[in-house]
C-alpha positions in Angstrom: 16.7 7.0 44.1 13.8 8.9 42.5 10.8 6.4 41.8 8.5 9.1 40.6 9.9 9.7 37.3 7.9 9.0 34.1 10.6 6.4 32.9 10.0 4.4 36.0 6.5 4.4 35.4 6.7 3.1 31.8 9.0 0.1 33.1 6.6 -0.9 35.8 3.4 -0.8 33.5 5.2 -3.1 30.9 6.8 -5.5 33.4 3.7 -7.5 34.8 3.3 -10.9 35.7 4.4 -14.0 34.1 5.1 -14.1 30.4 2.8 -15.7 28.0 4.3 -19.0 26.2 4.2 -18.7 22.4 4.6 -22.4 21.6 2.5 -24.2 19.0 3.6 -27.7 20.1 2.7 -26.9 23.8 -0.5 -25.3 22.7 -1.6 -28.3 20.7 -1.0 -31.0 23.5 -2.0 -28.7 26.7 -4.7 -30.0 28.6 -6.2 -28.1 31.6 -7.5 -29.4 34.7 -10.7 -28.5 36.0 -11.3 -25.0 37.4 -14.1 -22.4 37.3 -13.3 -19.0 35.7 -14.2 -16.3 38.3 -13.3 -13.2 36.1 -10.5 -11.8 34.0 -9.6 -8.0 33.4 -7.0 -6.3 31.1 -5.1 -3.3 32.4 -2.6 -2.1 29.7 -0.2 -5.1 28.9 -1.4 -7.0 32.0 -4.1 -9.8 31.9 -5.4 -10.8 35.4 -7.4 -14.0 35.4 -9.0 -15.2 38.7 -10.2 -18.9 39.0 -11.5 -21.2 41.8 -10.9 -24.8 42.2 -11.1 -27.6 44.7 -7.7 -28.1 46.8 -6.0 -28.5 50.0 -4.6 -24.8 49.9 -3.9 -23.9 46.3 0.0 -23.5 47.0 0.7 -26.1 44.3 -1.5 -24.9 41.5 0.2 -24.2 38.1 -1.2 -21.6 35.8 0.2 -20.8 32.3 -1.2 -18.9 29.4 0.0 -20.6 26.0 -0.4 -19.0 22.6 -0.5 -21.1 19.4 1.7 -18.9 17.6 -0.7 -18.3 14.6 -1.8 -15.1 13.9 -5.2 -15.1 11.8 -5.1 -12.5 9.2 -8.0 -10.2 10.1 -8.7 -6.8 10.9 -7.8 -6.6 13.8 -5.5 -9.7 13.7 -6.5 -12.5 16.2 -4.5 -15.1 18.2 -5.5 -18.4 19.9 -4.5 -19.1 23.5 -5.2 -21.8 26.2 -5.3 -21.1 29.9 -3.6 -24.2 31.2 -4.5 -24.8 35.1 -2.7 -28.0 36.7 -4.1 -28.9 40.2 -2.7 -32.2 41.7 -4.4 -31.6 45.1 -6.9 -33.9 46.3 -8.8 -32.1 49.0 -12.5 -31.0 48.8 -12.2 -27.4 50.0 -12.4 -24.7 47.2 -9.9 -21.8 46.9 -9.5 -18.8 44.6 -6.2 -17.5 43.1 -5.4 -15.0 40.3 -2.4 -14.8 38.0 -1.4 -11.8 36.0 0.1 -12.4 32.4 2.3 -10.1 30.6 0.8 -10.0 26.9 3.7 -8.0 25.3 4.9 -11.1 23.5 1.5 -11.3 21.6 1.8 -7.9 19.9 1.7 -8.1 16.1 4.1 -6.0 14.2 2.4 -3.1 12.3 -0.8 -3.2 14.3 -1.9 -1.7 17.6 -4.6 -4.3 18.5 -5.0 -8.0 18.6 -8.1 -10.1 19.4 -7.3 -12.8 21.9 -9.4 -16.1 21.8 -8.8 -17.9 24.9 -10.2 -21.4 24.7 -13.2 -21.8 27.4 -13.4 -18.0 28.0 -17.0 -16.6 27.2 -15.7 -13.6 25.2 -12.8 -12.6 23.3 -10.4 -10.0 24.5 -9.3 -7.0 22.9 -5.7 -6.2 23.7 -4.9 -2.7 22.5 -1.2 -1.3 22.8 0.7 1.6 21.4 
């Protein structure tokens, strides 16, 4: 099997991380636990978010990225999201973890860029795509 061809490379680039959840009811009701944002970076369709928080080992942490489903009609268009962190661990140690999210569900038809406003993040993210 040849894994060096261009078609395989395209599939790997667009298939990253867990999918963003687009659900207005979930967005409206979502409440995040306490975490510290260590950093984030965007690589093609993949958004990597690194956080730190107290816990026993971080194995039970849940992290999801939820979009409101609303698109603000601006140039470029804008979307509104929440990073929802769930931590039920009651230990005092501090751990770091990263999650990668696939942003392809956030693309806007007829556009090649959308501004992502993630609640609690210090800056917006300009997501550009072909």
